[in-house]
DRENPA-3360 file (N, C-alpha, C; in nm, 2 decimals, always signed):
BEGIN
1 = MEENKYKL = -2.56/-2.28/+0.10/-2.43/-2.22/+0.06/-2.40/-2.10/+0.15 ~ -2.29/-2.10/+0.22/-2.26/-1.99/+0.31/-2.21/-1.87/+0.24 ~ -2.27/-1.76/+0.27/-2.22/-1.63/+0.21/-2.08/-1.60/+0.25 ~ -2.00/-1.56/+0.14/-1.86/-1.54/+0.17/-1.84/-1.40/+0.24 ~ -1.79/-1.41/+0.36/-1.77/-1.29/+0.44/-1.65/-1.20/+0.38 ~ -1.57/-1.26/+0.29/-1.46/-1.19/+0.24/-1.48/-1.14/+0.10 ~ -1.60/-1.15/+0.05/-1.63/-1.11/-0.09/-1.61/-0.96/-0.10 ~ -1.66/-0.88/-0.01/-1.64/-0.74/-0.01/-1.49/-0.70/-0.01;
9 = AGWLAVCQ = -1.42/-0.77/+0.08/-1.27/-0.74/+0.09/-1.20/-0.77/-0.05 ~ -1.25/-0.87/-0.11/-1.19/-0.91/-0.24/-1.22/-0.80/-0.35 ~ -1.34/-0.75/-0.35/-1.37/-0.65/-0.45/-1.30/-0.52/-0.42 ~ -1.29/-0.49/-0.29/-1.22/-0.37/-0.25/-1.07/-0.38/-0.28 ~ -1.01/-0.49/-0.27/-0.87/-0.51/-0.31/-0.86/-0.49/-0.46 ~ -0.95/-0.53/-0.54/-0.95/-0.50/-0.69/-0.96/-0.35/-0.71 ~ -1.05/-0.28/-0.63/-1.06/-0.14/-0.64/-0.93/-0.07/-0.61 ~ -0.86/-0.13/-0.51/-0.73/-0.07/-0.46/-0.63/-0.08/-0.57;
17 = AVVFPCAI = -0.63/-0.19/-0.65/-0.54/-0.21/-0.76/-0.56/-0.11/-0.87 ~ -0.69/-0.07/-0.88/-0.72/+0.03/-0.99/-0.70/+0.17/-0.94 ~ -0.73/+0.20/-0.82/-0.72/+0.34/-0.76/-0.57/+0.39/-0.76 ~ -0.48/+0.30/-0.73/-0.34/+0.34/-0.71/-0.28/+0.40/-0.84 ~ -0.29/+0.32/-0.95/-0.23/+0.38/-1.08/-0.31/+0.50/-1.13 ~ -0.44/+0.50/-1.10/-0.51/+0.62/-1.14/-0.46/+0.74/-1.06 ~ -0.44/+0.73/-0.93/-0.38/+0.84/-0.85/-0.25/+0.88/-0.90 ~ -0.16/+0.79/-0.94/-0.03/+0.82/-0.99/-0.04/+0.90/-1.12;
25 = VLSIIEAG = -0.12/+0.85/-1.21/-0.14/+0.92/-1.34/-0.20/+1.06/-1.32 ~ -0.30/+1.07/-1.23/-0.36/+1.20/-1.20/-0.26/+1.30/-1.14 ~ -0.18/+1.25/-1.05/-0.08/+1.34/-0.99/+0.02/+1.39/-1.10 ~ +0.05/+1.31/-1.20/+0.14/+1.36/-1.30/+0.07/+1.47/-1.38 ~ -0.06/+1.44/-1.41/-0.14/+1.54/-1.49/-0.15/+1.67/-1.41 ~ -0.18/+1.66/-1.28/-0.19/+1.77/-1.19/-0.06/+1.86/-1.19 ~ +0.05/+1.79/-1.19/+0.18/+1.86/-1.19/+0.20/+1.94/-1.31 ~ +0.16/+1.88/-1.43/+0.16/+1.95/-1.55/+0.07/+2.07/-1.56;
33 = IGGGIFGD = -0.05/+2.05/-1.51/-0.15/+2.16/-1.50/-0.10/+2.27/-1.41 ~ -0.05/+2.23/-1.29/+0.00/+2.32/-1.19/+0.11/+2.41/-1.25 ~ +0.20/+2.34/-1.32/+0.31/+2.42/-1.38/+0.26/+2.52/-1.49 ~ +0.15/+2.48/-1.56/+0.10/+2.57/-1.66/+0.03/+2.69/-1.59 ~ -0.04/+2.67/-1.48/-0.12/+2.77/-1.41/-0.03/+2.86/-1.33 ~ +0.06/+2.80/-1.25/+0.14/+2.88/-1.16/+0.28/+2.92/-1.22 ~ +0.32/+2.84/-1.32/+0.45/+2.87/-1.38/+0.57/+2.82/-1.31 ~ +0.56/+2.79/-1.18/+0.67/+2.75/-1.10/+0.64/+2.61/-1.04;
41 = RRPFIGPS = +0.54/+2.54/-1.08/+0.51/+2.41/-1.03/+0.49/+2.41/-0.88 ~ +0.42/+2.51/-0.83/+0.40/+2.51/-0.68/+0.31/+2.39/-0.64 ~ +0.33/+2.33/-0.53/+0.25/+2.22/-0.48/+0.11/+2.26/-0.45 ~ +0.02/+2.17/-0.47/-0.12/+2.19/-0.42/-0.19/+2.06/-0.40 ~ -0.29/+2.06/-0.32/-0.37/+1.94/-0.28/-0.48/+1.93/-0.39 ~ -0.47/+1.81/-0.46/-0.57/+1.79/-0.57/-0.64/+1.66/-0.56 ~ -0.71/+1.62/-0.66/-0.79/+1.50/-0.66/-0.70/+1.37/-0.64 ~ -0.58/+1.37/-0.68/-0.49/+1.26/-0.66/-0.47/+1.23/-0.51;
49 = DFLMVVFT = -0.46/+1.34/-0.44/-0.44/+1.32/-0.29/-0.56/+1.26/-0.23 ~ -0.68/+1.30/-0.28/-0.81/+1.24/-0.23/-0.81/+1.09/-0.26 ~ -0.76/+1.05/-0.39/-0.76/+0.91/-0.43/-0.66/+0.83/-0.34 ~ -0.55/+0.90/-0.30/-0.45/+0.83/-0.22/-0.51/+0.80/-0.08 ~ -0.59/+0.89/-0.03/-0.66/+0.87/+0.10/-0.75/+0.75/+0.09 ~ -0.83/+0.75/-0.02/-0.92/+0.63/-0.04/-0.84/+0.51/-0.05 ~ -0.73/+0.51/-0.13/-0.64/+0.39/-0.14/-0.59/+0.34/-0.01 ~ -0.55/+0.44/+0.08/-0.50/+0.40/+0.21/-0.61/+0.34/+0.30;
57 = AIGIYTLL = -0.73/+0.40/+0.29/-0.84/+0.35/+0.37/-0.88/+0.20/+0.33 ~ -0.88/+0.18/+0.20/-0.91/+0.05/+0.15/-0.80/-0.05/+0.19 ~ -0.67/+0.00/+0.18/-0.56/-0.09/+0.22/-0.57/-0.13/+0.36 ~ -0.61/-0.04/+0.45/-0.62/-0.07/+0.59/-0.73/-0.18/+0.61 ~ -0.84/-0.16/+0.54/-0.95/-0.26/+0.56/-0.91/-0.40/+0.51 ~ -0.84/-0.40/+0.39/-0.81/-0.53/+0.34/-0.70/-0.60/+0.42 ~ -0.61/-0.52/+0.48/-0.51/-0.58/+0.57/-0.58/-0.64/+0.70 ~ -0.67/-0.57/+0.75/-0.75/-0.62/+0.87/-0.82/-0.75/+0.83;
65 = MFRRLLHE = -0.88/-0.75/+0.71/-0.95/-0.87/+0.67/-0.86/-0.99/+0.64 ~ -0.74/-0.96/+0.59/-0.64/-1.06/+0.57/-0.60/-1.12/+0.70 ~ -0.58/-1.04/+0.80/-0.54/-1.08/+0.93/-0.66/-1.17/+0.99 ~ -0.78/-1.13/+0.96/-0.90/-1.21/+1.01/-0.90/-1.35/+0.94 ~ -0.87/-1.35/+0.81/-0.87/-1.47/+0.73/-0.77/-1.57/+0.79 ~ -0.65/-1.51/+0.82/-0.54/-1.60/+0.87/-0.58/-1.65/+1.01 ~ -0.66/-1.58/+1.09/-0.70/-1.62/+1.22/-0.80/-1.74/+1.20 ~ -0.90/-1.71/+1.12/-1.02/-1.80/+1.11/-0.99/-1.93/+1.03;
73 = RYEYHELD = -0.91/-1.92/+0.92/-0.89/-2.03/+0.84/-0.77/-2.11/+0.88 ~ -0.67/-2.04/+0.93/-0.54/-2.11/+0.96/-0.50/-2.10/+1.11 ~ -0.58/-2.03/+1.19/-0.54/-2.01/+1.33/-0.40/-1.96/+1.34 ~ -0.36/-1.86/+1.25/-0.23/-1.81/+1.24/-0.23/-1.67/+1.29 ~ -0.15/-1.64/+1.40/-0.15/-1.51/+1.46/-0.02/-1.44/+1.46 ~ +0.08/-1.50/+1.39/+0.22/-1.44/+1.40/+0.23/-1.31/+1.33 ~ +0.14/-1.28/+1.24/+0.15/-1.16/+1.16/+0.08/-1.04/+1.23 ~ +0.01/-1.06/+1.34/-0.08/-0.96/+1.40/+0.00/-0.83/+1.42;
81 = LLIIIAIW = +0.11/-0.84/+1.49/+0.19/-0.71/+1.52/+0.24/-0.65/+1.39 ~ +0.29/-0.72/+1.30/+0.34/-0.67/+1.17/+0.23/-0.60/+1.09 ~ +0.11/-0.66/+1.09/+0.00/-0.60/+1.02/-0.04/-0.47/+1.08 ~ -0.04/-0.47/+1.21/-0.07/-0.34/+1.28/+0.03/-0.23/+1.26 ~ +0.16/-0.27/+1.25/+0.27/-0.18/+1.22/+0.25/-0.12/+1.08 ~ +0.21/-0.21/+0.98/+0.19/-0.17/+0.85/+0.08/-0.08/+0.83 ~ -0.03/-0.10/+0.91/-0.15/-0.01/+0.91/-0.11/+0.13/+0.96 ~ -0.04/+0.13/+1.08/+0.00/+0.26/+1.13/+0.10/+0.33/+1.04;
89 = WAIVFQAV = +0.18/+0.25/+0.98/+0.28/+0.32/+0.88/+0.20/+0.38/+0.77 ~ +0.10/+0.32/+0.72/+0.02/+0.37/+0.61/-0.05/+0.50/+0.65 ~ -0.11/+0.50/+0.78/-0.17/+0.62/+0.83/-0.08/+0.74/+0.85 ~ +0.04/+0.71/+0.91/+0.14/+0.81/+0.93/+0.19/+0.87/+0.80 ~ +0.22/+0.77/+0.71/+0.28/+0.82/+0.58/+0.18/+0.91/+0.50 ~ +0.05/+0.87/+0.50/-0.05/+0.95/+0.43/-0.06/+1.09/+0.50 ~ -0.07/+1.09/+0.63/-0.09/+1.21/+0.71/+0.03/+1.30/+0.69 ~ +0.15/+1.25/+0.70/+0.27/+1.33/+0.69/+0.28/+1.39/+0.54;
97 = ALGMGVLA = +0.26/+1.30/+0.44/+0.26/+1.35/+0.30/+0.16/+1.46/+0.28 ~ +0.04/+1.45/+0.33/-0.06/+1.55/+0.31/-0.02/+1.68/+0.39 ~ +0.04/+1.66/+0.51/+0.08/+1.77/+0.59/+0.19/+1.85/+0.53 ~ +0.29/+1.78/+0.47/+0.40/+1.84/+0.40/+0.34/+1.92/+0.28 ~ +0.25/+1.86/+0.21/+0.19/+1.93/+0.09/+0.12/+2.06/+0.14 ~ +0.04/+2.05/+0.24/-0.03/+2.17/+0.30/+0.07/+2.28/+0.34 ~ +0.17/+2.24/+0.41/+0.27/+2.34/+0.46/+0.35/+2.40/+0.34 ~ +0.38/+2.32/+0.24/+0.44/+2.38/+0.12/+0.35/+2.48/+0.05;
105 = MIFWPIDR = +0.22/+2.45/+0.05/+0.13/+2.55/-0.01/+0.12/+2.68/+0.07 ~ +0.12/+2.66/+0.20/+0.10/+2.78/+0.29/+0.23/+2.87/+0.28 ~ +0.34/+2.81/+0.29/+0.47/+2.88/+0.29/+0.54/+2.90/+0.16 ~ +0.47/+2.87/+0.05/+0.53/+2.89/-0.08/+0.55/+3.03/-0.11 ~ +0.66/+3.08/-0.17/+0.78/+2.99/-0.22/+0.87/+2.96/-0.10 ~ +0.92/+2.83/-0.11/+1.02/+2.79/+0.00/+1.15/+2.75/-0.07 ~ +1.25/+2.73/+0.02/+1.38/+2.69/-0.03/+1.37/+2.55/-0.10 ~ +1.40/+2.54/-0.22/+1.38/+2.42/-0.30/+1.48/+2.31/-0.25;
113 = IMMAITVL = +1.60/+2.35/-0.21/+1.70/+2.26/-0.16/+1.65/+2.20/-0.03 ~ +1.60/+2.28/+0.06/+1.55/+2.24/+0.19/+1.43/+2.14/+0.17 ~ +1.34/+2.18/+0.08/+1.23/+2.10/+0.05/+1.27/+1.96/-0.01 ~ +1.37/+1.96/-0.10/+1.42/+1.84/-0.15/+1.48/+1.75/-0.05 ~ +1.56/+1.81/+0.04/+1.63/+1.73/+0.15/+1.52/+1.67/+0.24 ~ +1.42/+1.75/+0.28/+1.31/+1.70/+0.37/+1.24/+1.59/+0.31 ~ +1.20/+1.60/+0.18/+1.13/+1.49/+0.11/+1.22/+1.37/+0.10 ~ +1.34/+1.39/+0.07/+1.44/+1.27/+0.06/+1.45/+1.20/+0.19;
121 = VFFTAAMV = +1.47/+1.27/+0.30/+1.48/+1.21/+0.43/+1.36/+1.13/+0.47 ~ +1.24/+1.20/+0.45/+1.11/+1.13/+0.48/+1.09/+1.01/+0.40 ~ +1.11/+1.02/+0.27/+1.09/+0.91/+0.18/+1.18/+0.79/+0.21 ~ +1.31/+0.82/+0.23/+1.41/+0.72/+0.26/+1.37/+0.64/+0.39 ~ +1.34/+0.72/+0.50/+1.30/+0.66/+0.62/+1.17/+0.57/+0.61 ~ +1.07/+0.62/+0.53/+0.95/+0.55/+0.51/+0.97/+0.42/+0.43 ~ +1.05/+0.43/+0.33/+1.07/+0.31/+0.24/+1.15/+0.20/+0.32 ~ +1.25/+0.24/+0.39/+1.33/+0.14/+0.46/+1.24/+0.08/+0.57;
129 = TIGIVDIM = +1.16/+0.16/+0.64/+1.07/+0.10/+0.74/+0.97/+0.00/+0.69 ~ +0.90/+0.04/+0.59/+0.80/-0.05/+0.53/+0.86/-0.16/+0.46 ~ +0.98/-0.14/+0.41/+1.05/-0.25/+0.34/+1.09/-0.36/+0.44 ~ +1.14/-0.32/+0.55/+1.17/-0.42/+0.66/+1.04/-0.50/+0.70 ~ +0.93/-0.42/+0.72/+0.81/-0.49/+0.76/+0.76/-0.59/+0.65 ~ +0.77/-0.54/+0.53/+0.72/-0.63/+0.42/+0.81/-0.76/+0.41 ~ +0.94/-0.74/+0.43/+1.03/-0.86/+0.42/+0.99/-0.96/+0.54 ~ +0.97/-0.90/+0.65/+0.94/-0.98/+0.77/+0.80/-1.06/+0.75;
137 = IAAKLLRI = +0.70/-0.99/+0.70/+0.57/-1.05/+0.67/+0.59/-1.17/+0.57 ~ +0.66/-1.14/+0.46/+0.68/-1.24/+0.36/+0.76/-1.36/+0.42 ~ +0.86/-1.33/+0.50/+0.95/-1.44/+0.55/+0.87/-1.53/+0.65 ~ +0.78/-1.47/+0.72/+0.70/-1.55/+0.82/+0.60/-1.63/+0.74 ~ +0.54/-1.58/+0.63/+0.44/-1.66/+0.55/+0.52/-1.77/+0.48 ~ +0.64/-1.74/+0.43/+0.71/-1.84/+0.35/+0.77/-1.95/+0.44 ~ +0.79/-1.92/+0.56/+0.86/-2.01/+0.65/+0.77/-2.14/+0.67 ~ +0.64/-2.12/+0.66/+0.55/-2.24/+0.67/+0.46/-2.24/+0.55;
145 = KETFSEYI = +0.52/-2.21/+0.43/+0.43/-2.19/+0.31/+0.35/-2.31/+0.27 ~ +0.39/-2.43/+0.32/+0.30/-2.55/+0.28/+0.17/-2.54/+0.35 ~ +0.16/-2.46/+0.46/+0.03/-2.45/+0.53/-0.07/-2.37/+0.45 ~ -0.02/-2.27/+0.37/-0.11/-2.17/+0.31/-0.14/-2.21/+0.16 ~ -0.25/-2.14/+0.11/-0.29/-2.16/-0.02/-0.18/-2.10/-0.12 ~ -0.19/-2.14/-0.25/-0.10/-2.09/-0.35/-0.11/-1.94/-0.36 ~ -0.23/-1.88/-0.34/-0.25/-1.74/-0.35/-0.18/-1.67/-0.24 ~ -0.18/-1.72/-0.12/-0.11/-1.66/-0.01/+0.04/-1.67/-0.03;
153 = RGFAYVTM = +0.08/-1.78/-0.08/+0.23/-1.79/-0.11/+0.27/-1.69/-0.22 ~ +0.18/-1.67/-0.32/+0.21/-1.57/-0.43/+0.22/-1.43/-0.37 ~ +0.12/-1.40/-0.28/+0.12/-1.28/-0.21/+0.25/-1.26/-0.13 ~ +0.30/-1.36/-0.07/+0.42/-1.35/+0.01/+0.54/-1.33/-0.08 ~ +0.55/-1.39/-0.19/+0.66/-1.37/-0.29/+0.67/-1.23/-0.34 ~ +0.55/-1.18/-0.38/+0.54/-1.04/-0.43/+0.58/-0.94/-0.32 ~ +0.53/-0.97/-0.20/+0.56/-0.88/-0.08/+0.71/-0.88/-0.05 ~ +0.78/-1.00/-0.07/+0.92/-1.01/-0.04/+1.00/-0.92/-0.14;
161 = VAGICEVS = +0.96/-0.93/-0.27/+1.03/-0.86/-0.38/+1.01/-0.71/-0.35 ~ +0.89/-0.67/-0.32/+0.86/-0.53/-0.29/+0.94/-0.48/-0.18 ~ +0.95/-0.56/-0.07/+1.02/-0.52/+0.05/+1.17/-0.50/+0.02 ~ +1.23/-0.59/-0.07/+1.37/-0.57/-0.10/+1.39/-0.44/-0.18 ~ +1.30/-0.41/-0.27/+1.31/-0.29/-0.35/+1.30/-0.17/-0.26 ~ +1.21/-0.17/-0.17/+1.18/-0.06/-0.08/+1.31/-0.04/+0.01 ~ +1.36/-0.14/+0.07/+1.48/-0.13/+0.15/+1.60/-0.07/+0.08 ~ +1.61/-0.11/-0.05/+1.72/-0.05/-0.13/+1.71/+0.09/-0.16;
169 = VLFSPLSL = +1.59/+0.15/-0.14/+1.55/+0.29/-0.17/+1.57/+0.32/-0.32 ~ +1.69/+0.29/-0.37/+1.72/+0.32/-0.51/+1.62/+0.26/-0.61 ~ +1.58/+0.13/-0.57/+1.48/+0.06/-0.66/+1.34/+0.07/-0.60 ~ +1.32/+0.15/-0.51/+1.18/+0.16/-0.45/+1.08/+0.20/-0.55 ~ +1.11/+0.28/-0.66/+1.00/+0.30/-0.75/+0.95/+0.18/-0.82 ~ +1.03/+0.07/-0.82/+0.98/-0.06/-0.88/+0.88/-0.12/-0.79 ~ +0.88/-0.09/-0.66/+0.78/-0.15/-0.57/+0.64/-0.09/-0.60 ~ +0.64/+0.03/-0.66/+0.51/+0.09/-0.70/+0.44/+0.01/-0.80;
177 = ILIPVSAI = +0.51/-0.06/-0.89/+0.45/-0.14/-0.99/+0.39/-0.26/-0.93 ~ +0.45/-0.31/-0.82/+0.40/-0.43/-0.75/+0.28/-0.41/-0.66 ~ +0.25/-0.28/-0.63/+0.13/-0.25/-0.55/+0.00/-0.31/-0.61 ~ -0.03/-0.27/-0.74/-0.15/-0.33/-0.79/-0.15/-0.48/-0.80 ~ -0.03/-0.54/-0.83/-0.01/-0.68/-0.84/-0.05/-0.75/-0.71 ~ +0.01/-0.69/-0.60/-0.01/-0.74/-0.47/-0.16/-0.73/-0.43 ~ -0.23/-0.62/-0.47/-0.37/-0.61/-0.44/-0.45/-0.71/-0.51 ~ -0.42/-0.74/-0.64/-0.50/-0.84/-0.71/-0.48/-0.98/-0.65;
185 = ILALVFFH = -0.36/-1.01/-0.61/-0.33/-1.14/-0.55/-0.41/-1.15/-0.42 ~ -0.41/-1.04/-0.35/-0.48/-1.04/-0.22/-0.63/-1.06/-0.25 ~ -0.68/-1.00/-0.35/-0.82/-1.02/-0.39/-0.85/-1.17/-0.42 ~ -0.75/-1.24/-0.49/-0.77/-1.38/-0.52/-0.77/-1.46/-0.39 ~ -0.69/-1.42/-0.29/-0.69/-1.48/-0.16/-0.83/-1.48/-0.10 ~ -0.89/-1.36/-0.11/-1.03/-1.35/-0.05/-1.13/-1.43/-0.13 ~ -1.12/-1.43/-0.27/-1.22/-1.50/-0.35/-1.19/-1.65/-0.34 ~ -1.07/-1.69/-0.33/-1.04/-1.83/-0.31/-1.10/-1.89/-0.18;
193 = DRQQVDFV = -1.10/-1.81/-0.08/-1.16/-1.85/+0.04/-1.30/-1.87/+0.02 ~ -1.37/-1.80/-0.06/-1.51/-1.82/-0.09/-1.53/-1.95/-0.16 ~ -1.44/-1.99/-0.25/-1.46/-2.11/-0.32/-1.44/-2.23/-0.22 ~ -1.35/-2.22/-0.13/-1.33/-2.33/-0.04/-1.45/-2.35/+0.06 ~ -1.50/-2.23/+0.10/-1.61/-2.24/+0.19/-1.74/-2.29/+0.12 ~ -1.75/-2.25/+0.00/-1.87/-2.29/-0.08/-1.87/-2.44/-0.11 ~ -1.76/-2.50/-0.13/-1.76/-2.64/-0.18/-1.72/-2.74/-0.07 ~ -1.70/-2.69/+0.06/-1.67/-2.79/+0.17/-1.80/-2.86/+0.20;
% end
């Protein structure tokens, strides 16, 4: 029985689904604690930011493994560029978000209106960009959906809905709910590959 090379990626995708909501809850707690300590809710880098770095790193690995799976099992290369764009988007988004947090800490207090405008512009540009990428990934997968497993098709449908929410910006918070769902389905993609390899 051949050892499943995607087993680690599957378990990491499960971890990704757990880490993201934990980071969100922790950030809310940190905001409350920060308001109690500083009185003015000044920004600071906390454990939730570390969790988001871990989440991003896992996401990059699982995307690369998904690309590898598409290559090896389906000889499908049409997503290569989009996956690379998604990876660089994740890196830049995480770096800029952390950088903005550090700068806000250093120069606090800062003009709240200016900070709100900066965050809004950055968030809008980021959501529209990744939304377009997600829609394109989903569209390419669904264009020849009969070729792929039901789990990859499920991943494509969830990615499409997330992309539409992100592009709308207004409904982008709904896409956050879909992140753990997408990660779990991706884990099933990796585990399903193990079943097919094992029983061939």
